[in-house]
C-alpha positions in Angstrom: -10.4 1.2 7.1 -8.6 4.5 6.9 -8.5 6.4 10.2 -8.3 10.2 10.6 -7.6 11.9 13.9 -8.8 15.4 14.5 -7.4 17.2 17.6 -10.0 19.5 19.3 -7.6 21.7 21.2 -4.1 23.1 20.7 -2.3 20.9 23.2 -3.4 17.6 21.5 -2.7 19.2 18.1 0.9 19.8 19.2 1.3 16.3 20.5 0.0 14.7 17.3 2.4 16.9 15.2 5.3 15.8 17.3 4.3 12.2 17.2 4.2 12.4 13.4 7.7 14.1 13.3 9.2 11.5 15.6 7.9 8.7 13.4 9.3 10.4 10.3 12.8 11.0 11.7 13.0 7.4 12.9 12.0 6.1 9.5 14.5 8.3 7.5 17.3 7.8 9.9 17.0 4.0 9.5 17.7 4.4 5.8 21.1 4.8 4.1 20.9 7.3 1.3 22.3 10.8 1.8 19.1 12.5 0.7 17.1 10.4 3.1 19.4 11.5 6.0 19.0 15.1 4.7 15.2 14.7 5.2 15.9 13.4 8.7 17.9 16.5 9.5 15.1 18.8 8.2 12.7 16.8 10.4 15.0 17.3 13.4 14.8 21.1 12.9 11.0 20.8 12.8 11.0 18.9 16.1 13.3 21.5 17.6 10.9 24.3 16.6 7.9 22.6 18.3 9.5 20.7 21.2 11.7 23.7 22.2 8.7 25.6 23.6 9.5 26.5 27.2 6.1 25.3 28.6 5.7 22.1 26.6 7.8 19.9 28.9 6.1 21.2 32.1 2.7 20.7 30.5 3.5 17.2 29.5 4.8 16.3 33.0 1.6 17.8 34.6 -0.5 15.7 32.3 1.4 12.5 33.1 1.0 13.2 36.8 -2.7 13.9 36.3 -3.1 10.6 34.5 -1.1 8.7 37.1 -3.5 10.0 39.8 -6.6 9.1 37.7 -5.3 5.6 37.1 -4.3 5.1 40.8 -7.9 5.8 41.8 -8.9 2.7 39.8 -6.7 0.3 41.8 -9.6 -1.2 43.8 -11.9 -1.6 40.7 -12.5 -5.3 40.2 -12.9 -4.7 36.4 -9.4 -3.4 36.1 -6.4 -5.7 35.7 -3.9 -4.9 38.4 -1.0 -6.1 36.3 -1.9 -3.9 33.3 -2.5 -1.0 35.7 0.9 -1.4 37.3 2.6 -1.6 33.9 1.0 1.7 32.7 1.8 3.5 36.0 5.4 2.3 35.8 5.7 3.7 32.3 4.3 7.0 33.5 6.7 7.2 36.5 9.7 6.4 34.3 8.7 9.0 31.6 8.1 11.7 34.2 11.4 10.9 36.0 13.3 11.1 32.7 11.7 14.4 31.7 12.5 15.8 35.2 16.2 14.8 34.8 16.4 16.6 31.4 17.5 20.0 32.7 17.3 23.2 30.8 15.4 24.1 27.6 14.7 21.1 25.4 17.1 21.1 22.4 19.4 23.8 23.8 22.4 21.6 22.8 21.3 21.9 19.2 20.8 25.6 19.3 24.4 26.0 20.5 25.7 23.8 17.6 26.8 26.5 15.1 27.2 24.0 12.3 23.7 22.6 12.6 22.2 26.1 13.0 24.0 27.2 9.8 22.3 24.3 8.0 19.0 25.2 9.6 19.3 28.8 8.4 20.2 27.9 4.9 17.5 25.2 4.7 14.9 28.0 4.9 16.1 29.4 1.6 15.0 27.5 -1.6 18.0 25.6 -2.8 20.0 27.0 0.1 21.9 23.8 1.1 23.7 23.3 -2.2 27.3 22.1 -2.0 28.7 25.6 -2.8 26.6 27.1 0.1 27.5 24.5 2.7 30.6 22.5 1.7 31.0 21.0 5.1 27.4 19.7 5.0 28.1 18.3 1.5 31.1 16.5 3.0 28.9 15.1 5.9 26.4 13.8 3.4 29.2 11.7 1.8 30.3 10.1 5.1 29.5 6.4 5.7 25.8 6.0 6.4 26.5 4.5 9.8 28.4 7.7 10.9 25.6 9.9 9.7 23.1 7.8 11.5 25.1 8.0 14.7 25.2 11.8 14.5 21.4 12.1 13.9 20.8 9.7 16.8 23.0 11.8 19.1 21.3 15.0 18.1 17.8 13.5 18.6 18.6 12.1 22.0 17.6 15.2 24.1 14.1 14.9 22.6 13.5 11.2 23.3 12.2 11.7 26.9 9.5 13.9 25.5 8.7 11.4 22.8 8.0 8.7 25.5 5.8 11.0 27.4 3.8 11.9 24.3 3.5 8.2 23.4 1.9 7.5 26.8 -0.5 10.4 26.8 -1.7 9.7 23.2 -2.1 6.0 24.0 -4.3 6.7 26.9 -6.3 9.3 24.9 -6.9 6.8 22.0 -7.9 4.1 24.4 -10.4 6.3 26.2 -12.9 6.5 23.4 -15.9 4.4 22.6 -16.5 3.8 18.9 -19.9 3.9 17.2 -21.0 3.4 13.6 -23.0 6.3 12.0 -24.3 7.5 8.7 -23.5 10.7 6.9 -26.5 11.4 4.7 -25.5 12.9 1.3 -21.9 13.2 2.7 -22.9 15.4 5.7 -23.0 14.5 9.4 -24.1 16.8 12.2 -24.5 16.1 15.9 -25.2 18.3 18.9 -22.5 17.9 21.5 -24.9 18.3 24.4 -22.1 19.1 26.8 -20.0 16.2 25.8 -16.3 16.9 26.2 -13.7 15.6 23.7 -10.1 16.3 23.1 -9.8 14.3 19.9 -12.1 12.9 17.3 -11.3 9.8 15.3 -13.1 9.1 12.0 -12.6 5.8 10.2 -14.1 4.8 6.9 -13.6 2.1 4.3 -10.7 2.4 2.0 -12.9 2.1 -1.1 -14.7 5.3 -0.2 -13.2 8.0 -2.4 -13.8 10.8 0.0 -12.1 12.4 3.0 -13.7 13.9 6.2 -13.5 17.6 7.0 -14.3 18.4 10.6 -15.5 21.5 12.5 -16.5 21.3 16.1 -17.1 23.3 19.2 -18.7 22.7 22.6 -22.1 23.0 21.0 -22.0 21.0 17.7 -20.0 18.7 15.5 -20.1 19.0 11.8 -18.4 16.5 9.4 -18.4 17.0 5.6 -17.1 14.4 3.3 -15.4 15.7 0.3 -14.3 14.1 -3.0 -10.7 12.9 -2.8 -9.9 12.4 -6.5 -10.5 13.9 -9.9 -12.1 17.1 -11.0 -14.6 16.9 -8.1 -11.8 16.9 -5.5 -12.9 19.2 -2.6 -16.6 19.2 -3.4 -19.1 17.6 -1.1 -19.4 13.9 -1.7 -23.1 13.8 -2.1 -23.5 10.1 -1.3 -24.4 8.4 1.9 -21.2 7.4 3.8 -21.1 4.9 6.7 -18.2 5.5 9.0 -17.0 4.9 12.6 -16.7 7.8 15.0 -14.8 7.9 18.3 -14.8 10.7 20.9 -11.6 10.6 22.9 -11.1 12.4 26.2 -8.5 12.1 28.9 
C-alpha cells in the first residue's frame, strides 16, 4: 500500500512539512559526499524559514499541553493501559519542558551566523554557490565528512526540541483515526462530512494502482479524484473503479 496524507488545516500542514524536512536533513547528514551535505545545508535553511515563525513554538507547546490534559482524563478508563499512558505523558512533559527551556526565537543563532547567511543568500540565486562565489564554502565542502557532519549537527541542535514535539503531536494524530475501505466509482469518491471534524485525511491504495489521489475538502463535503500517474494520460481522471482505505484523523 502507498499512503498519502492530506492536512486539512494550516497548522497540520506546517507540522507535516517540518517532519518531512527533519527526515531529509537526518538522511543527507548521515551520508559522506560533499554534495549530499550541501543538500543537508539547503534543507537546514528550509527548516529555519518555517520553524523560525514566532508563534509556532508557543502553538506547539499549547497543543502538547492540550493533549496531556486529554490523555490524563483517560487514566481511570479500564480499556487504557496505564503503562502506555504514562509513557506518552512522560514524552509530552519532556518535550514541553525542552521547548520551554529553548529561550528566544528558534534558530536565532543561525541568523546571527554571517557565514551561513551568506550561503543562504547565494543559494537563492541559480548557480550562486559556485566556488568562485563562496570560496570559504568550497573549502568547507572539502573538509573531512565527519567535521562537516559535526557542524550540521551543531547548527540543527536548536531545532531538535521542536522536532520531538512535532513527532508526538503527529503520532497522536495518526493514531486517532479509524480506517475504512471504500470504493471510488470511475475514479471519483464523494462523501458528505455531516459535521465530522478532521484535521488530516489519510488515503492508502495498492501499489499496483497507477493513479494518485487529489483531495478537496471542507466542513460540508469531501471529494477525492484519482488521476493517472503515468504516461500521456497523467493528470487525467482515472476512469476505473479504485478500492482504497480512508482514515479521518483528529486530535
